[in-house]
N, C-alpha and C positions, 0 to 999 in steps of 0.2 A: 194656708187657706187661699184659694183662688178668688180673684175678684169676679164680679158679675160679668164684666166685659170679656174676660178670658173664658169663663164658663160658657157664655153665650156664643163666642166665636168657635169654641171647640164643638159645641152642640150643632152649630150651623155647618161646620165642616163634616161632622158625622152624618148629617141629614142630606148634604149636597148630592152624594151619589144616588141616593134613593129618589130624590126629586128629579134628577137628570134622567134616571131610568124611566120613571113614570111619564115624564114629558116627551122623551124621545120615542117611547112606544106609542104614545098618543099620536105623535106626528107621523109615524109609519102607518098607523091605522088610517089617519086622515088622508094620507097620500094614496093608499091603496083604494080606499072608498072613492076618492075623487077620480082615480084612474078609471074605475068601472062605471061611475055615475057622476058625470060632470054637473048635473043639475043640483046636486047637494052643495057644491061650491064650498067645500071645506077649506081649500087652499086659499081662495080669494076672499076669505071671511076676515073681518077686522079682529075678532076674538082670537082666531088662529094666528094672525100676524103678531098680536101682542104676546101670545103664548110662545111664539117663536123667539121673540126678543128676550123674554124671561128665561126661556130654556137656554138660549145662547149665553146669557150672562152666568147662569149657574154652571154651564159647561166650561166656560172660561175659568171660573173659580175651581172647578174640579181638576181641570188640566194643570193649572198652576200648582194646586196642592199635590197632585201626583208627581209633577216635575220636581218639586222641592223635597218631598218626603220619601219617594220610592228609592230604596237603596239599590235594588237589583234591576237597574234600567237596561234590560236587554233590548235588542234592536226592534222587535215587534212593538214593544211598549213605547219606545221613543218615537217610532214612526206613527203609531196610533195617536200619541199626544200631539204631534205636529199636525197631522191631517185633521184631527178634531178641532184644534185651535184655529187653523186656517179656515175650515168650514164654518166655525162659529163666528169668526170675524166677518167672513163673506155674508153670512146670514144677517148680521147686524147691518151691513152695508145695503143688502137687499131691502131690509125693513125701512131704512132711511130713504132709499131711492124709490120705493114703491109708491109713496104718496104722490109723486109727480109723474112717474112713467108707467105704472101698472106692469112692472116687470115680473111680478110674482107668478103670472100664469104661463110663462114661457117654459119650454121643455128643458132648457139648460138649467134654469133655476130649480125646477122640480127634481132634476137629477142631483143637483147640489144638496137639496133637502134630504134625498135618500141617503147620500153619502154622510151627511151631517148626522142624521138620526141614527143610522146603523153604527157609526163609529162612536157616537155619544152613548148609545146603549151598551156597546162592548166595553168602553172605558168605565161606564158606571158600574158594571158587574165587577170589573177589576178593582174599582175604587171601594166598593162594598167589602170585598175580600181583604183589601189592603187595610182599610180602617179597622176591621175586626182583628187583624194581626197586630196592629198598633195598640189596640185596647188590651189584647192578651199580653203583649210585652210589657205594658205599663203595670198590669196587675201582678206580674211576677216579681 
C-alpha cells in the first residue's frame, strides 16, 4: 500500500506534462497575438508573468523527471532537455529582473520565450507518451 505522499507525487508527475503543454501553448498564443496587436499587451501583463513563472517551474520538474526516468536518451531528447532547462531557468531570471528593469518587452526576451514555449511543448508531448509507457509497464 502506497502512502498518500507517494501517490500524490506520482499523480503530480503524471499531470506535469499535461500542465506544461497547456501553459506552453498558451504562451505561444500570447506571443503571436502580442506580435500582431501590441495594444493587447499579453506579454507585459502581470498575470502572464506569473503564468510564465509557474510554467517554468513545472517545466523544470518535467525536465528533471525525463532526465531521470527516460532510458532511451537519444541525442535529440538530451539536447531538448538541456535547451528547455536553460530556457526555463532564463525565464525565471527574466521574471526576477523584470520588476526593476522591464526587460520583458525586448525582442531578445520574446525570442527566448518562443524557444522556451516550443521546446516545452515538444518535451511535454514526449513526456505524456513516456508517462503512458511507464504506466503500461507497471501494469504488466
